N, C-alpha and C positions, 0 to 999 in steps of 0.2 A: 356645470357640476352634477355628478351623479346624485339622483334622488333616492329615497328609501325604496320607492317602487322600482325604479330602474335597477338598483342593486339586487332587489329580490327576484326580478325577472331574469337577470343574468345568471344568478346563483342557481335557480331552479331549471333553467335551460341547460346549463352546464351539467347539472346532475344527470340529466336524461341524455347527455352527449349529443345534443341537437345543435346544429348550426343555426344561425339567425335566420337563413333561408327556410329551414325545415320548421321552426317556430312559426313564421309567416304562413307557411303552407298550412300547417295544422290549424291555425287561427281561421283562416279562410274556410277551410273545410268544416270546422265546427260552427261557424256562422252561416253556412249554407250559401255563400255568395260566390259569384262567378269572378273570374279574372283575379287580379292581385290588388285589392284595395289596400292591403297591408303587404309591404315588401320587406326584404331584409334591411334596407336602409332605414325604414320606419322603426323596425325593431332596434337597430342601432341607436336611433334618436332617443327612443324610450329609455334604453338602458344607460345612455350617457346623460339623461336628465334634461334634454333639450326639448322634449315634449312629453306630455302625459297622457296615457292611453285610457281616458275616461270611459268613452263608450265601449272600449274593448276589454274592460277589466272582467266582466262575467265570463267571456270566452277564454281569456288568459287564465283565470282560475280553473276553468273546466279542463283546458288541454294540459295545464301543469299539474293538475290533480290536487289542487289545495283550495282553501277558501279565500274569498276576497280579502278577509281580514289579515291572512297571512302575507298577501301581496302588499298590502298597505301598512302592515305593522312593522315593528323594529326587526331588522335582520338578525337571524339566529347565528350563534358562533359557527363557523364552518367546521363540519366533520373532518377528521384526518382523512386525506386522500387514500382511496383504495389502491393498492399497488397494481400496476399493469404488468404484462409479461415483459415489457422492456427492462423492468427492474431486475429480472433474472438473467439477463444476457451476460455472457462472459465479457470481461474487459478486453478492450483492443478488437481486432477483427481477425481471428485466425483463418478465416475463409477468403481472405483478400488474394485476388489473382496475382501471380507474378507479373511484373512490369514487362518482362521480356518473355513471352511464351515460346518455348522450343518444341512443344508437342505437336502431334498430328491434328489435323482438323477432323473434327467428328460431327456426326449428324444425329438425327432422331433414332437411327438404328441402334447406335450405341445406348442411348437412353432407354430403348425398349428392352435390350438385353439387361441393363441394370435393374430395370423394374422387375423382370422375371426373377432376377438373382435375389433381390430383397424379399420378394414374395416367398421364394424357396427358403429363405433364412427364417422367415416367420413360420412357415409350416415345420421346418426342422425343430423349432423350439417347442413344438407340441410333444415331441418323442425324444429329444436330445437336450440335456439341460446343463445350465450353469457352467462349471469349468470344462466340461466336455465340448462346448460350443463357443466359448468366449474368444478362442484363437481365430476361428473362421469369421466371426462377426467383426472383430477388429481388423482383420485383413481386408475385408470387403468395404468397411468404412473408410480406412485409409486410401484404398484404391480410387474410391469415388471422390475423395477430396483431392487426391493428386491429379485426377483427370480434370476436375473443375479448375484447379489453379494452373495447370501447365497446358492443357490442350486449347485449340482454337476452335471457335463455335459461333453460331448466331446467337442473338440475344434471347430468343425464345428457348433455344436449347439450354442456355446458361441457367435460366430460370428452373427448367425441368431438372437439371442437375442439382441445384440447390434443394429442390423438394426431395430428390432422392437421397441426397446426404442426410436430410432431416429424417426420412424413413429409416435410413441404415442406422442413424444415431438412436432412434427410438428403440428399435429392436436390439441394437448393441447395449444400450443403457439398461434395458430390461434384463438381458442375459447377465451383464455384469452385476447387477443387483441381485440376481438369482445366485450368483457365485459368491455372494457376501462381499463384493467389492464396492461398497457403497460409495466411497469418494470418487472412484473412477466413474461410477454410473452417473453421479451428479454432474461431473465435468462433461461426460458424453451427452447428457440430456441438454445442457446448456448449450454445447456446441450445436447440436441439432436444432435447438430453439432459435438460435442465430440464423441458421440456414433457412429455417421455414419462414422467419420474419423477413428476411432479404428477398425470399421468393414470393412474398405476399400470399403465402398459403396459411391462412388463419385457422382452418380447421386442423391442420397438421401441427400448428403451433400449440393449439389447445390440447392436443393428444400428447406432445412432448411435456408440456407443462403439467398436465394431469398425471402423467407417468411419474415425473418427479414428486409431485405432490403426494402421491400414493407411497412413494418410498419414504419420504419425510414423516408421513403419518405412522409408518410401521417401524421407524428406527429412532423414536424418542424425540421427534421435532414435530409433535403434533400441531401446535399453534401455527408453525410455518406452513405445515401441510395444508391446514385449512385455509389460510390466506391464499396460497397459491392455487388450490383447487377452485376456489371462488373467483380468483382472477382469470383462470383458465376458461371458465364458463362464461364470464363477463366479456372477454376478449373475443370469443368466438362469434357471440352475438346470436340473435334469433334466426338468422338466415343459415346457420350450419345445418348439415344434413340430419334428419331425425335420430339416425343411429349415433351420430357424433354427440348430439346433445343428450342423449340417453346415457352414453358412457361418461360425459363430463358430470352429469348430475349424479350418476352412481358414485363417482369418486368424491363429490361433495358430501354425499350421504356418509360414505366411510370416513371422510376426514371430520365430519362433525361427531361421528360415534367415537373416534379415537381421542378427539380433543376434549370431549366430556364438557363439564360446566353446565350453567343454567340453560334449561331448555334444548340441550343437545340432542335428546332423543326425539323431540317434537321436530327440530330441524331436519334430523336424519330422515325421519318418516315422511316429511313434506318432500324432500329431494328425491326419495325413492318413488313417491307417487308421480311426481313431475317426470322422472325418468321413464316410467311406464307410459305416461300420456305421450311423451316424445316419441317413443318406439311405436306407438300405435298409429303415428303419422306416417310412418315408412310404408311404402306400397312398391308394387312391382315395377312402376315407372320411375321411381325415385333414384336418382343417382347418388351413390356413396363411394368413397375412396375404397381401393381394394383392401387396405388394412383394416377395414371395419367388418371384415367378412365374419368374425367370430361373435359379434355383438347380436344377441338375440333374446328372446323372452327367458330362455333357460338361464342365461348369464345374469339377467336381472334378478331372476330368482335366487341364485346362488348368492348375490350380494345382499339380497333381503334377508336370507337366512343367516348370513354372517353378521349382519347388523343386530339381528335379533340375539344371536348367540353372545355377541359382545355386550349387548344391554341386559344380559341375564334373563332372557324370555324364552326358556327352552320349550315351553308348550307350543310356541309359534315356530321356532327354529327347527325342531326335530322333524315335523311332517314335511317341512319345505325341503330340508336336506335329504330325507329318505327318498323323496319323489325325485329329486335331481340325481342322486346316485343310482336309482334304479334303472335310469336310461342313459347313464354316462358312458363314453367310449373308454373302455378298459384299457386301451393302448396308450392313452394320456396318463402315464402313472404318476407324474408329479402332481397334477391337478387332482386326480383321484385321492392321492394321500392327503393333499391339503384339505379337501372337502370333508374327508373322513375325520380329520383332526377336529374341524369344527363340530362335526357330529359328536365326537367322543366328549368334548367339553360340554356340549348341550345336554347330553345324557347325564354327566356328572352334576351339572346344575339341577337337573331334574330328579336327583337322588336316585339314580339308577346305575349304581356303580358296576354291576356285572355287565350291562350293555356298554358302559363306558370302557371297561377293560377289554371286552372282545373287540370293540372298534379301534381301541388303541393299538392292540396286537397287530391288526391289519395295517395301520399307519406305519408301525415300525418295520413290518415286513416289507411294505412296499418302498419305504425310504432307503433301505438298506442298499439298494442298487441304483439310487438316484443321486447324481452329483449336484444337488441343490441345497444351498445354505437356507433357502426359504423354507423348504420342507423340513430340514433338520431343526430349525428354530421352531417350527410348529410342533414337532415331536417333543421338544424340551417343554413347550407350553402345556401339552397334554399331560405329560408325566408329573409336572409340578401341580396340575389341577387334581390328578389322581391321588396324590400324596395324602390328601384329606381322608381317603378311604383306605389307607394302607392296612387297616384291620380286616378288610374283607379279603377272603382267601384268593378270589380271582384277581384282584388288584395286586395283592402282595406278590403273586406269582409273576406279573408283568414288571413290577418294580424290581424284583430279584433278578430277572432275566437281563435286565439292562444295566444292572449295577456293576 
């Protein structure tokens, strides 16, 4: 029969997602002993109550991060299980290969062509937006799925195809969200998440989940966005490339900011700090997926400034945004308009209505030729914030010009 100690060992081990073998290894290392005086079988006996780990209690407490009293005391009520990415997968298996494949046999050359095509789609998203790009993105995604379901290939090629479907789904979901097609974007993200999970590409799965979390946080589903952003970070684990962990932590920071609540600012600041630490671990010899090409210190600074703006701390937000914008590529019109929109709001919060109006004018001008619902929504946010200063002539002129 399971004892109190056994139940506590099992609970604390599972909280760390350790196997019994992992706990045994950690114990031997903490005790500084050679060989395996404690095995997975011995851990199993302790947890089942068939033996009591009297001499090992201090080491158990140390490796599990608790006091001995916690190990020997009454078990605490279990916390609700944190969702995993599996909870966000689409029902059924839309990626199931056909039982009778009639397509041609393909090799890694086709995979390389698809890899170049999906990267080209990402680069296109820097200068072509939303509705102008969604058609191409969906065609590419469907073509990759059709190839996976109908063609004949080796097992390794199949896994590569699944990863590429996940990559196509991530950028297609992003483009659909940029076009304001949020329901479609969510379905696409979930499809890509399924592909990445089947390919056992945990880093890509984290990116897809984080992308969906970002959309949820920005479309009125802030609580869901926070849960999913944290699940994406947890699922990727500590072995994810430094750039990937920095990206996931950035999204966690944003999700906390949008969700609000007690200590949300503290949680957001901590996540931003951890994102910076993760990026600092990236080095020239570190391998990262191609799709992380855009994650750098400048992007982290952008997120930091946006968090400060959302938290109504303009004295911190304004210098950060001005620094980023002074070095930003002007050909990336959508991002330029988006970052300027945060600067306009920060100026308004700083009680600088004239500066806010001048910045808002640039946002409106840039947005006029951009087929991006994301940019249009930010324009509406800026105008709503400026309404408080409608009595200021510069602001009045902007409001009248768009009326």
